[in-house]
All heavy atoms as an XYZ file, in Angstrom:
883
protein
N      21.195     39.277    -35.739
C      21.502     38.922    -37.101
C      20.593     39.717    -38.036
O      19.378     39.613    -37.985
C      21.302     37.424    -37.268
C      21.765     36.915    -38.606
O      21.988     37.686    -39.534
N      21.920     35.618    -38.705
N      21.185     40.492    -38.932
C      20.412     41.358    -39.824
C      19.594     40.575    -40.842
O      18.501     40.981    -41.212
C      21.335     42.342    -40.536
C      21.854     43.390    -39.591
O      21.254     43.622    -38.546
N      22.961     44.018    -39.938
N      20.138     39.456    -41.335
C      19.383     38.658    -42.307
C      18.123     38.081    -41.681
O      17.062     38.053    -42.294
C      20.248     37.528    -42.858
C      21.394     38.055    -43.710
O      21.252     39.163    -44.264
O      22.423     37.365    -43.812
N      18.248     37.622    -40.448
C      17.095     37.054    -39.747
C      16.058     38.134    -39.458
O      14.854     37.895    -39.580
C      17.542     36.412    -38.443
C      16.402     35.816    -37.645
C      16.884     35.241    -36.323
O      17.776     34.387    -36.347
O      16.351     35.672    -35.293
N      16.502     39.332    -39.089
C      15.577     40.412    -38.747
C      14.761     40.892    -39.937
O      13.654     41.394    -39.781
C      16.337     41.591    -38.144
C      16.868     41.283    -36.764
O      16.444     40.268    -36.172
O      17.691     42.066    -36.270
N      15.289     40.756    -41.150
C      14.566     41.233    -42.324
C      13.606     40.195    -42.905
O      12.849     40.510    -43.811
C      15.549     41.697    -43.397
O      16.324     40.597    -43.834
N      13.615     38.986    -42.363
C      12.673     37.976    -42.849
C      11.277     38.260    -42.296
O      11.113     38.896    -41.261
C      13.109     36.556    -42.442
O      13.194     36.490    -41.023
C      14.453     36.194    -43.046
N      10.301     37.773    -42.986
C       8.911     38.012    -42.617
C       8.559     37.287    -41.329
O       8.981     36.150    -41.118
C       7.964     37.574    -43.729
C       8.166     38.326    -45.009
C       7.764     39.775    -44.838
N       8.325     40.599    -45.879
C       8.782     41.833    -45.681
N       8.748     42.368    -44.491
N       9.251     42.529    -46.672
N       7.790     37.948    -40.493
C       7.323     37.338    -39.249
C       6.263     36.304    -39.596
O       5.367     36.566    -40.408
C       6.770     38.429    -38.329
C       6.332     37.920    -36.983
C       7.215     37.282    -36.138
C       5.020     38.078    -36.567
C       6.811     36.807    -34.906
C       4.603     37.616    -35.329
C       5.507     36.985    -34.508
O       5.110     36.511    -33.293
N       6.351     35.121    -38.989
C       5.504     33.997    -39.397
C       4.072     34.051    -38.870
O       3.251     33.230    -39.248
C       6.152     32.670    -39.003
C       6.351     32.542    -37.500
O       6.144     33.530    -36.779
O       6.723     31.441    -37.051
N       3.740     35.024    -38.007
C       2.380     35.110    -37.470
C       1.887     36.561    -37.532
O       1.781     37.232    -36.509
C       2.359     34.577    -36.037
C       0.962     34.323    -35.537
O      -0.013     34.715    -36.159
N       0.855     33.669    -34.394
N       1.577     37.056    -38.739
C       1.171     38.457    -38.863
C      -0.126     38.790    -38.137
O      -0.326     39.922    -37.710
C       1.038     38.682    -40.365
C       0.953     37.333    -40.965
C       1.618     36.383    -40.029
N      -1.017     37.817    -37.948
C      -2.260     38.112    -37.228
C      -1.971     38.412    -35.754
O      -2.626     39.265    -35.153
C      -3.258     36.967    -37.365
O      -2.732     35.778    -36.818
N      -0.990     37.741    -35.167
C      -0.593     38.050    -33.784
C       0.003     39.457    -33.710
O      -0.300     40.221    -32.796
C       0.433     37.033    -33.276
C       0.937     37.355    -31.874
C       2.082     36.465    -31.439
O       2.779     35.899    -32.309
O       2.273     36.339    -30.224
N       0.829     39.807    -34.685
C       1.413     41.138    -34.744
C       0.312     42.200    -34.809
O       0.344     43.189    -34.093
C       2.346     41.244    -35.958
C       2.975     42.604    -36.143
C       4.125     42.955    -35.455
C       2.414     43.543    -37.009
C       4.708     44.193    -35.621
C       2.989     44.784    -37.189
C       4.140     45.104    -36.491
O       4.700     46.335    -36.653
N      -0.672     41.974    -35.666
C      -1.776     42.935    -35.799
C      -2.623     43.017    -34.532
O      -3.101     44.083    -34.159
C      -2.636     42.572    -37.010
C      -1.955     42.891    -38.322
C      -2.901     42.753    -39.492
N      -3.245     41.369    -39.780
C      -2.563     40.573    -40.600
N      -1.502     41.032    -41.207
N      -2.959     39.341    -40.811
N      -2.800     41.895    -33.839
C      -3.552     41.898    -32.576
C      -2.822     42.735    -31.524
O      -3.425     43.575    -30.855
C      -3.738     40.465    -32.083
C      -4.557     40.341    -30.811
C      -4.662     38.898    -30.342
N      -3.370     38.240    -30.193
C      -2.577     38.374    -29.123
N      -2.928     39.145    -28.134
N      -1.428     37.733    -29.063
N      -1.529     42.534    -31.389
C      -0.735     43.319    -30.438
C      -0.745     44.786    -30.836
O      -0.918     45.671    -29.998
C       0.709     42.778    -30.358
C       0.728     41.371    -29.768
C       1.596     43.709    -29.534
C       2.062     40.667    -29.894
N      -0.571     45.048    -32.113
C      -0.561     46.425    -32.608
C      -1.893     47.114    -32.350
O      -1.932     48.292    -31.984
C      -0.223     46.437    -34.098
C      -0.078     47.798    -34.750
C       1.029     48.605    -34.074
C       0.206     47.624    -36.225
N      -2.998     46.401    -32.520
C      -4.308     46.973    -32.229
C      -4.424     47.396    -30.776
O      -4.955     48.463    -30.468
N      -3.914     46.569    -29.873
C      -3.908     46.934    -28.461
C      -3.050     48.152    -28.193
O      -3.421     49.044    -27.421
N      -1.891     48.210    -28.850
C      -1.009     49.369    -28.671
C      -1.645     50.649    -29.202
O      -1.517     51.716    -28.597
C       0.334     49.108    -29.363
C       1.244     48.086    -28.708
C       2.441     47.779    -29.600
C       1.693     48.561    -27.339
N      -2.335     50.547    -30.331
C      -3.014     51.724    -30.880
C      -4.111     52.208    -29.936
O      -4.290     53.414    -29.729
C      -3.582     51.417    -32.265
C      -2.557     51.305    -33.382
C      -3.182     50.690    -34.620
C      -1.953     52.655    -33.693
N      -4.862     51.285    -29.347
C      -5.896     51.658    -28.388
C      -5.280     52.344    -27.178
O      -5.732     53.406    -26.738
C      -6.681     50.422    -27.948
C      -7.709     50.716    -26.897
C      -8.920     51.286    -27.247
C      -7.456     50.453    -25.566
C      -9.872     51.575    -26.281
C      -8.399     50.735    -24.595
C      -9.604     51.303    -24.948
N      -4.214     51.750    -26.642
C      -3.560     52.331    -25.467
C      -2.998     53.708    -25.788
O      -3.128     54.646    -24.989
C      -2.444     51.386    -24.961
C      -3.061     50.125    -24.366
C      -1.543     52.079    -23.946
C      -2.058     49.027    -24.093
N      -2.397     53.865    -26.963
C      -1.808     55.165    -27.311
C      -2.879     56.236    -27.480
O      -2.643     57.401    -27.190
C      -0.970     55.055    -28.578
O      -1.768     54.892    -29.722
N      -4.054     55.839    -27.920
C      -5.143     56.800    -28.103
C      -5.811     57.164    -26.787
O      -6.141     58.320    -26.541
C      -6.206     56.220    -29.058
O      -5.578     55.905    -30.293
C      -7.329     57.194    -29.291
N      -5.973     56.189    -25.916
C      -6.754     56.400    -24.705
C      -5.948     56.962    -23.525
O      -6.463     57.789    -22.790
C      -7.434     55.100    -24.285
C      -8.389     54.562    -25.323
S      -9.609     55.761    -25.885
C     -10.604     55.908    -24.435
N      -4.707     56.496    -23.343
C      -4.034     56.926    -22.116
C      -2.527     57.071    -22.219
O      -1.907     57.558    -21.276
C      -4.364     55.964    -20.971
S      -3.902     54.258    -21.320
N      -1.911     56.690    -23.298
C      -0.456     56.788    -23.395
C      -0.044     57.439    -24.710
O       0.455     56.797    -25.627
C       0.176     55.395    -23.276
C       0.061     54.729    -21.923
C       0.786     55.501    -20.832
N       2.217     55.617    -21.062
C       3.128     54.823    -20.529
N       2.768     53.850    -19.724
N       4.400     55.013    -20.791
N      -0.236     58.755    -24.822
C       0.134     59.430    -26.067
C       1.632     59.404    -26.346
O       2.053     59.672    -27.465
C      -0.365     60.862    -25.868
C      -0.441     61.037    -24.398
C      -0.787     59.684    -23.836
N       2.446     59.048    -25.344
C       3.887     58.988    -25.546
C       4.313     57.877    -26.500
O       5.417     57.909    -27.031
C       4.617     58.846    -24.206
C       4.157     57.646    -23.395
O       2.958     57.335    -23.417
O       4.998     57.031    -22.723
N       3.449     56.920    -26.772
C       3.800     55.855    -27.707
C       3.104     56.010    -29.058
O       3.201     55.132    -29.909
C       3.516     54.457    -27.115
C       2.015     54.241    -26.906
C       4.300     54.227    -25.834
C       1.643     52.794    -26.661
N       2.422     57.111    -29.270
C       1.659     57.309    -30.508
C       2.538     57.267    -31.751
O       2.182     56.634    -32.751
C       0.905     58.636    -30.471
O      -0.075     58.607    -29.486
N       3.667     57.937    -31.700
C       4.542     57.957    -32.883
C       5.072     56.564    -33.185
O       5.053     56.124    -34.337
C       5.686     58.952    -32.682
C       6.595     59.051    -33.879
C       6.157     59.646    -35.055
C       7.873     58.524    -33.845
C       6.981     59.722    -36.170
C       8.708     58.602    -34.952
C       8.256     59.202    -36.109
O       9.068     59.283    -37.208
N       5.523     55.857    -32.155
C       6.057     54.509    -32.360
C       4.989     53.570    -32.914
O       5.257     52.793    -33.839
C       6.614     53.964    -31.046
N       3.782     53.653    -32.381
C       2.724     52.770    -32.877
C       2.320     53.130    -34.301
O       1.975     52.252    -35.085
C       1.488     52.782    -31.960
O       1.058     54.120    -31.767
C       1.794     52.150    -30.630
N       2.389     54.411    -34.646
C       2.058     54.785    -36.031
C       3.105     54.233    -36.996
O       2.763     53.791    -38.092
C       1.924     56.299    -36.170
O       3.184     56.928    -36.055
N       4.378     54.233    -36.587
C       5.411     53.645    -37.444
C       5.238     52.138    -37.561
O       5.377     51.566    -38.651
C       6.800     53.966    -36.892
C       7.244     55.423    -36.962
C       8.637     55.573    -36.368
C       7.228     55.926    -38.396
N       4.932     51.485    -36.441
C       4.734     50.033    -36.471
C       3.522     49.644    -37.318
O       3.518     48.591    -37.955
C       4.587     49.495    -35.055
C       5.846     49.519    -34.193
C       5.512     49.188    -32.745
C       6.879     48.553    -34.750
N       2.502     50.484    -37.319
C       1.294     50.145    -38.063
C       1.519     50.177    -39.568
O       0.746     49.578    -40.320
C       0.148     51.081    -37.680
O       0.424     52.404    -38.088
N       2.571     50.827    -40.016
C       2.880     50.829    -41.450
C       3.250     49.433    -41.945
O       3.154     49.149    -43.126
C       4.032     51.789    -41.741
C       3.706     53.232    -41.476
C       4.889     54.106    -41.718
N       4.618     55.482    -41.338
C       5.495     56.454    -41.423
N       6.710     56.206    -41.865
N       5.171     57.678    -41.045
N       3.691     48.590    -41.029
C       4.115     47.245    -41.388
C       3.066     46.189    -41.047
O       3.375     45.002    -41.037
C       5.427     46.914    -40.657
C       6.534     47.904    -40.886
C       6.889     48.040    -42.356
O       6.861     47.075    -43.102
N       7.211     49.250    -42.780
N       1.845     46.602    -40.752
C       0.821     45.669    -40.282
C       0.497     44.580    -41.312
O       0.185     43.454    -40.941
C      -0.446     46.430    -39.908
N       0.581     44.883    -42.568
C       0.229     43.898    -43.588
C       1.271     42.792    -43.700
O       0.933     41.617    -43.855
C       0.055     44.584    -44.939
C      -0.363     43.644    -46.035
C      -0.574     44.364    -47.337
C      -0.962     43.360    -48.415
N      -1.118     44.021    -49.709
N       2.531     43.157    -43.615
C       3.602     42.184    -43.837
C       4.782     42.474    -42.905
O       5.830     42.942    -43.345
C       4.039     42.259    -45.303
C       4.840     41.054    -45.731
O       4.769     40.019    -45.046
O       5.537     41.157    -46.749
N       4.623     42.207    -41.600
C       5.677     42.548    -40.637
C       6.893     41.623    -40.732
O       6.766     40.457    -41.118
C       4.986     42.383    -39.283
C       3.932     41.364    -39.528
C       3.474     41.600    -40.938
N       8.047     42.182    -40.377
C       9.274     41.390    -40.315
C       9.549     41.002    -38.865
O       8.880     41.476    -37.945
C      10.468     42.190    -40.853
O      10.677     43.325    -39.999
C      10.236     42.650    -42.287
N      10.547     40.156    -38.687
C      10.946     39.780    -37.334
C      11.424     41.011    -36.573
O      11.158     41.168    -35.382
C      12.020     38.678    -37.379
C      11.386     37.376    -37.895
C      12.660     38.460    -36.014
C      12.356     36.254    -38.113
N      12.114     41.926    -37.263
C      12.566     43.166    -36.617
C      11.370     43.994    -36.145
O      11.401     44.556    -35.047
C      13.434     43.985    -37.579
C      13.902     45.304    -37.009
C      14.794     45.149    -35.792
O      15.507     44.167    -35.658
N      14.754     46.118    -34.901
N      10.307     44.072    -36.938
C       9.101     44.796    -36.521
C       8.524     44.180    -35.249
O       8.111     44.883    -34.336
C       8.047     44.777    -37.636
C       8.515     45.477    -38.889
O       9.261     46.466    -38.779
O       8.133     45.026    -39.988
N       8.498     42.858    -35.207
C       7.992     42.175    -34.018
C       8.870     42.459    -32.807
O       8.367     42.697    -31.704
C       7.896     40.668    -34.265
C       7.387     39.922    -33.068
C       6.045     39.997    -32.706
C       8.236     39.169    -32.280
C       5.570     39.322    -31.590
C       7.773     38.492    -31.168
C       6.443     38.575    -30.823
O       5.970     37.929    -29.723
N      10.188     42.468    -32.993
C      11.096     42.770    -31.889
C      10.874     44.186    -31.360
O      10.913     44.425    -30.151
C      12.551     42.598    -32.333
C      12.976     41.158    -32.496
C      14.419     41.077    -32.942
C      14.886     39.650    -33.109
N      16.291     39.570    -33.552
N      10.646     45.130    -32.252
C      10.373     46.505    -31.828
C       9.050     46.567    -31.062
O       8.932     47.274    -30.063
C      10.366     47.464    -33.042
C       9.903     48.853    -32.651
C      11.745     47.511    -33.681
N       8.062     45.808    -31.500
C       6.777     45.757    -30.808
C       6.948     45.202    -29.397
O       6.390     45.749    -28.435
C       5.777     44.898    -31.602
O       5.663     45.426    -32.918
C       4.413     44.892    -30.954
N       7.727     44.153    -29.254
C       7.997     43.581    -27.930
C       8.741     44.591    -27.061
O       8.457     44.739    -25.873
C       8.776     42.258    -28.056
C       9.289     41.782    -26.709
C       7.897     41.198    -28.701
N       9.673     45.324    -27.662
C      10.404     46.365    -26.926
C       9.444     47.441    -26.419
O       9.552     47.900    -25.278
C      11.479     46.982    -27.821
C      12.295     48.023    -27.155
N      13.328     47.725    -26.295
C      12.220     49.358    -27.206
C      13.864     48.840    -25.857
N      13.207     49.849    -26.385
N       8.489     47.824    -27.246
C       7.497     48.819    -26.842
C       6.619     48.291    -25.707
O       6.285     49.025    -24.770
C       6.644     49.230    -28.043
C       5.674     50.381    -27.860
C       6.373     51.630    -27.341
C       4.970     50.680    -29.167
N       6.256     47.022    -25.766
C       5.490     46.423    -24.673
C       6.294     46.432    -23.368
O       5.752     46.702    -22.288
C       5.086     44.993    -25.027
C       4.021     44.852    -26.109
C       3.886     43.391    -26.531
C       2.695     45.409    -25.642
N       7.582     46.160    -23.459
C       8.438     46.211    -22.266
C       8.541     47.627    -21.725
O       8.573     47.837    -20.513
C       9.822     45.658    -22.587
C       9.831     44.166    -22.769
C      11.226     43.654    -23.022
N      11.193     42.226    -23.223
C      11.951     41.585    -24.088
N      12.832     42.229    -24.820
N      11.852     40.281    -24.209
N       8.604     48.606    -22.628
C       8.612     50.007    -22.202
C       7.327     50.335    -21.435
O       7.361     50.982    -20.390
C       8.765     50.934    -23.415
C       8.480     52.376    -23.104
C       9.421     53.159    -22.453
C       7.256     52.958    -23.442
C       9.159     54.489    -22.153
C       6.989     54.274    -23.144
C       7.941     55.032    -22.502
O       7.664     56.343    -22.203
N       6.196     49.900    -21.967
C       4.923     50.152    -21.286
C       4.886     49.503    -19.911
O       4.399     50.090    -18.949
C       3.755     49.638    -22.134
C       3.392     50.478    -23.343
C       2.346     49.764    -24.177
C       2.915     51.848    -22.922
N       5.402     48.288    -19.814
C       5.423     47.604    -18.526
C       6.320     48.354    -17.543
O       5.972     48.537    -16.378
C       5.884     46.164    -18.684
C       5.914     45.437    -17.373
C       7.019     45.124    -16.647
C       4.788     44.983    -16.626
N       6.660     44.500    -15.491
C       5.288     44.393    -15.448
C       3.415     45.014    -16.824
C       4.470     43.833    -14.489
C       2.610     44.448    -15.864
C       3.120     43.875    -14.718
N       7.449     48.819    -18.014
C       8.382     49.533    -17.145
C       7.896     50.900    -16.715
O       8.352     51.445    -15.707
N       6.986     51.483    -17.482
C       6.468     52.820    -17.171
C       4.977     52.777    -16.846
O       4.276     53.775    -17.009
C       6.711     53.778    -18.352
O       6.064     53.252    -19.517
C       8.192     53.968    -18.620
N       4.501     51.642    -16.360
C       3.065     51.462    -16.126
C       2.509     52.389    -15.048
O       1.310     52.633    -15.003
C       2.755     50.021    -15.794
C       3.358     49.534    -14.509
C       3.196     48.029    -14.350
N       3.883     47.531    -13.187
C       5.167     47.238    -13.125
N       5.920     47.411    -14.203
N       5.718     46.790    -12.023
N       3.351     52.929    -14.183
C       2.878     53.827    -13.132
C       2.836     55.289    -13.565
O       2.396     56.148    -12.810
C       3.753     53.690    -11.881
C       3.610     52.318    -11.268
O       2.536     51.730    -11.290
N       4.703     51.789    -10.753
N       3.286     55.560    -14.769
C       3.237     56.924    -15.292
C       1.909     57.106    -16.019
O       1.552     56.314    -16.881
C       4.393     57.187    -16.232
C       5.712     57.104    -15.509
C       6.828     57.439    -16.415
N       8.085     57.274    -15.691
C       9.235     57.369    -16.240
N       9.346     57.630    -17.527
N      10.324     57.203    -15.529
N       1.204     58.144    -15.661
C      -0.111     58.369    -16.254
C      -0.253     59.813    -16.690
O       0.472     60.690    -16.231
C      -1.252     58.021    -15.264
C      -1.243     56.550    -14.942
C      -1.146     58.839    -14.001
N      -1.186     60.052    -17.566
C      -1.545     61.389    -17.998
C      -2.788     61.789    -17.219
O      -3.824     61.145    -17.329
C      -1.833     61.413    -19.506
C      -2.280     62.727    -20.099
C      -1.183     63.773    -19.960
C      -2.642     62.537    -21.558
N      -2.666     62.803    -16.396
C      -3.800     63.236    -15.589
C      -4.329     64.567    -16.105
O      -3.597     65.531    -16.208
C      -3.382     63.395    -14.129
C      -3.011     62.077    -13.547
C      -2.548     62.204    -12.153
N      -1.959     60.902    -11.837
C      -1.855     60.408    -10.657
N      -2.264     61.101     -9.640
N      -1.325     59.239    -10.458
N      -5.565     64.575    -16.406
C      -6.234     65.792    -16.853
C      -7.232     66.188    -15.784
O      -8.005     65.372    -15.309
C      -6.959     65.561    -18.176
C      -6.094     65.112    -19.349
C      -6.967     64.807    -20.549
C      -5.065     66.157    -19.686
N      -7.192     67.438    -15.399
C      -8.161     67.903    -14.418
C      -8.623     69.297    -14.812
O      -7.880     70.075    -15.396
C      -7.556     67.914    -13.011
O      -6.468     68.796    -12.962
N      -9.837     69.590    -14.486
C     -10.429     70.873    -14.819
C     -10.186     71.843    -13.660
O     -10.352     71.484    -12.505
C     -11.934     70.693    -15.051
C     -12.571     71.841    -15.780
S     -11.902     72.105    -17.418
C     -12.912     71.009    -18.357
N      -9.772     73.044    -13.997
C      -9.592     74.065    -12.973
C     -10.917     74.776    -12.769
O     -11.878     74.579    -13.509
C      -8.505     75.064    -13.382
O      -8.886     75.658    -14.621
C      -7.154     74.385    -13.537
N     -10.970     75.625    -11.785
C     -12.221     76.319    -11.473
C     -12.685     77.238    -12.596
O     -13.859     77.488    -12.740
C     -12.077     77.122    -10.176
C     -11.951     76.232     -8.975
C     -10.753     76.149     -8.287
C     -13.014     75.458     -8.553
C     -10.637     75.323     -7.190
C     -12.905     74.621     -7.464
C     -11.707     74.554     -6.775
N     -11.768     77.716    -13.413
C     -12.164     78.607    -14.496
C     -12.292     77.877    -15.838
O     -12.208     78.482    -16.886
C     -11.181     79.774    -14.611
C      -9.749     79.308    -14.791
O      -9.513     78.091    -14.762
O      -8.875     80.160    -14.967
N     -12.516     76.583    -15.776
C     -12.715     75.754    -16.964
C     -11.552     75.841    -17.949
O     -11.743     75.902    -19.152
C     -14.022     76.123    -17.680
C     -15.230     75.712    -16.889
O     -15.108     74.794    -16.056
O     -16.301     76.294    -17.106
N     -10.313     75.849    -17.448
C      -9.144     75.848    -18.305
C      -8.448     74.500    -18.208
O      -8.419     73.881    -17.148
C      -8.134     76.916    -17.886
C      -8.514     78.314    -18.269
C      -7.393     79.279    -17.940
O      -6.561     79.007    -17.092
N      -7.379     80.398    -18.619
N      -7.916     74.075    -19.306
C      -7.096     72.872    -19.351
C      -5.666     73.336    -19.593
O      -5.390     74.024    -20.570
C      -7.552     71.948    -20.482
C      -6.693     70.727    -20.752
C      -6.766     69.765    -19.559
C      -7.152     70.032    -22.011
N      -4.743     72.979    -18.715
C      -3.342     73.360    -18.864
C      -2.549     72.121    -19.238
O      -2.651     71.096    -18.574
C      -2.788     73.961    -17.560
O      -3.601     75.071    -17.192
C      -1.352     74.420    -17.751
N      -1.773     72.218    -20.295
C      -1.009     71.104    -20.817
C       0.439     71.540    -20.951
O       0.720     72.619    -21.462
C      -1.568     70.698    -22.184
C      -0.807     69.676    -22.988
C      -1.012     68.296    -22.374
C      -1.280     69.701    -24.419
N       1.368     70.713    -20.490
C       2.793     70.975    -20.630
C       3.375     69.969    -21.612
O       3.050     68.793    -21.568
C       3.509     70.845    -19.283
C       3.021     71.833    -18.262
C       1.999     71.514    -17.389
C       3.576     73.099    -18.198
C       1.533     72.423    -16.459
C       3.123     74.021    -17.269
C       2.109     73.675    -16.394
O       1.664     74.587    -15.485
N       4.239     70.434    -22.483
C       4.836     69.561    -23.478
C       6.265     69.982    -23.754
O       6.644     71.117    -23.466
C       4.012     69.569    -24.784
O       4.633     68.701    -25.719
C       3.921     70.953    -25.386
N       7.048     69.077    -24.313
C       8.406     69.422    -24.715
C       8.539     69.436    -26.239
O       9.613     69.377    -26.779
C       9.425     68.482    -24.096
C       9.238     67.041    -24.549
O       8.239     66.754    -25.219
O      10.100     66.212    -24.216
N       7.430     69.532    -26.914
C       7.434     69.550    -28.378
C       8.068     70.843    -28.886
O       8.006     71.881    -28.245
C       6.007     69.432    -28.902
N       8.657     70.778    -30.057
C       9.345     71.952    -30.598
C       8.401     72.874    -31.369
O       8.745     73.994    -31.665
C      10.471     71.521    -31.529
O       9.946     70.934    -32.697
N       7.222     72.409    -31.719
C       6.244     73.202    -32.465
C       6.880     73.811    -33.713
O       6.756     74.986    -33.989
C       5.626     74.297    -31.584
C       4.842     73.719    -30.468
C       5.286     73.477    -29.213
C       3.488     73.269    -30.489
N       4.309     72.900    -28.449
C       3.187     72.767    -29.214
C       2.506     73.225    -31.469
C       1.950     72.241    -28.899
C       1.288     72.703    -31.159
C       1.013     72.225    -29.877
N       7.580     72.998    -34.457
C       8.204     73.481    -35.683
C       9.312     74.472    -35.411
O       9.515     75.406    -36.168
N      10.006     74.310    -34.295
C      11.105     75.160    -33.859
C      10.680     76.584    -33.529
O      11.499     77.485    -33.478
C      12.238     75.177    -34.884
C      12.906     73.840    -34.966
O      13.008     73.127    -33.977
N      13.362     73.487    -36.154
N       9.394     76.829    -33.324
C       8.965     78.153    -32.899
C       9.142     78.333    -31.394
O       9.233     79.442    -30.916
C       7.499     78.423    -33.276
O       6.691     77.408    -32.680
C       7.322     78.419    -34.778
N       9.192     77.233    -30.661
C       9.465     77.261    -29.233
C      10.696     76.398    -28.991
O      10.800     75.314    -29.533
C       8.291     76.702    -28.426
S       6.790     77.657    -28.591
N      11.588     76.883    -28.167
C      12.842     76.158    -28.000
C      12.864     75.267    -26.778
O      13.516     74.251    -26.767
C      14.012     77.143    -27.920
O      13.766     78.054    -26.851
C      14.168     77.908    -29.214
N      12.172     75.605    -25.730
C      12.222     74.799    -24.513
C      10.833     74.267    -24.216
O      10.056     74.001    -25.107
C      12.751     75.639    -23.363
N      10.510     74.132    -22.934
C       9.201     73.634    -22.546
C       8.092     74.572    -22.989
O       8.261     75.773    -23.088
N       6.963     74.011    -23.262
C       5.824     74.776    -23.743
C       4.631     74.513    -22.846
O       4.402     73.385    -22.432
C       5.474     74.365    -25.184
O       6.627     74.507    -25.988
C       4.346     75.197    -25.740
N       3.882     75.552    -22.534
C       2.666     75.401    -21.761
C       1.504     75.889    -22.624
O       1.568     76.978    -23.190
C       2.732     76.214    -20.464
C       1.474     76.097    -19.635
S       1.587     76.933    -18.050
C       1.695     78.639    -18.548
N       0.482     75.093    -22.728
C      -0.691     75.451    -23.521
C      -1.875     75.554    -22.572
O      -2.132     74.637    -21.801
C      -0.984     74.393    -24.593
C       0.245     74.187    -25.471
C      -2.202     74.778    -25.415
C       0.148     73.001    -26.372
N      -2.576     76.653    -22.629
C      -3.778     76.824    -21.816
C      -4.960     76.951    -22.765
O      -4.995     77.827    -23.620
C      -3.674     78.069    -20.914
C      -2.476     77.929    -19.963
C      -4.964     78.275    -20.137
C      -2.229     79.120    -19.103
N      -5.907     76.046    -22.611
C      -7.093     76.041    -23.462
C      -8.321     76.308    -22.609
O      -8.475     75.741    -21.537
C      -7.263     74.689    -24.152
S      -5.879     74.227    -25.173
N      -9.165     77.159    -23.077
C     -10.442     77.393    -22.419
C     -11.537     77.251    -23.467
O     -11.264     76.982    -24.630
C     -10.478     78.772    -21.760
O     -10.474     79.776    -22.743
N     -12.747     77.460    -23.070
C     -13.849     77.330    -24.027
C     -13.831     78.422    -25.083
O     -14.393     78.267    -26.145
C     -15.173     77.358    -23.285
C     -15.373     76.161    -22.431
C     -16.686     76.194    -21.738
N     -16.758     75.088    -20.793
C     -17.820     74.741    -20.150
N     -18.940     75.406    -20.320
N     -17.802     73.733    -19.323
N     -13.169     79.516    -24.795
C     -13.187     80.637    -25.729
C     -11.906     80.810    -26.524
O     -11.928     81.336    -27.619
C     -13.475     81.952    -24.979
O     -12.481     82.121    -23.960
C     -14.860     81.935    -24.375
N     -10.744     80.392    -25.990
C      -9.503     80.582    -26.737
C      -8.416     79.629    -26.251
O      -8.573     78.938    -25.262
C      -9.017     82.025    -26.645
C      -8.690     82.435    -25.226
O      -8.750     81.633    -24.307
N      -8.329     83.690    -25.058
N      -7.302     79.629    -26.962
C      -6.124     78.841    -26.595
C      -4.929     79.772    -26.576
O      -4.797     80.653    -27.416
C      -5.857     77.724    -27.595
O      -6.928     76.828    -27.624
N      -4.031     79.567    -25.636
C      -2.831     80.372    -25.502
C      -1.638     79.457    -25.383
O      -1.676     78.459    -24.671
C      -2.914     81.257    -24.239
O      -4.124     82.003    -24.288
C      -1.732     82.208    -24.174
N      -0.567     79.777    -26.103
C       0.661     78.998    -26.036
C       1.753     79.888    -25.452
O       2.009     80.979    -25.953
C       1.087     78.479    -27.420
C       0.010     77.578    -28.007
C       2.428     77.765    -27.345
C       0.283     77.117    -29.414
N       2.383     79.409    -24.393
C       3.508     80.109    -23.764
C       4.768     79.303    -24.000
O       4.797     78.105    -23.748
C       3.298     80.276    -22.263
C       2.099     81.102    -21.890
C       0.910     80.509    -21.505
C       2.164     82.488    -21.946
C      -0.188     81.265    -21.163
C       1.062     83.263    -21.608
C      -0.108     82.647    -21.224
O      -1.191     83.395    -20.882
N       5.809     79.946    -24.491
C       7.095     79.289    -24.672
C       8.048     79.785    -23.596
O       8.106     80.983    -23.317
C       7.691     79.617    -26.038
S       6.647     79.116    -27.409
N       8.763     78.856    -22.978
C       9.715     79.278    -21.972
C      11.113     78.831    -22.339
O      11.316     78.044    -23.205
C       9.333     78.680    -20.625
O       9.270     77.283    -20.706
């Protein structure tokens, strides 16, 4: 029901508590939810029932993907290799590989 979803959520402190946990998780180990948590945080002062439903949906997503992790490891030459599917402002069309070392960064588009 759209009218019900646009009404204010009756426990905004609970919403903010959950959102705080999501922000911590997105910063520390799950960057895949960073955009969603940033959008949800815009409503932290006065959340609606729809905002709360989206937050619960995000929690269910995290539970369903709890075995997926971001693993960072150092190679012997002190390089960090990162793979992403970001478009980088449409300068790269497919997968992107970023190699960072202490002296420089290189972006490869494939």
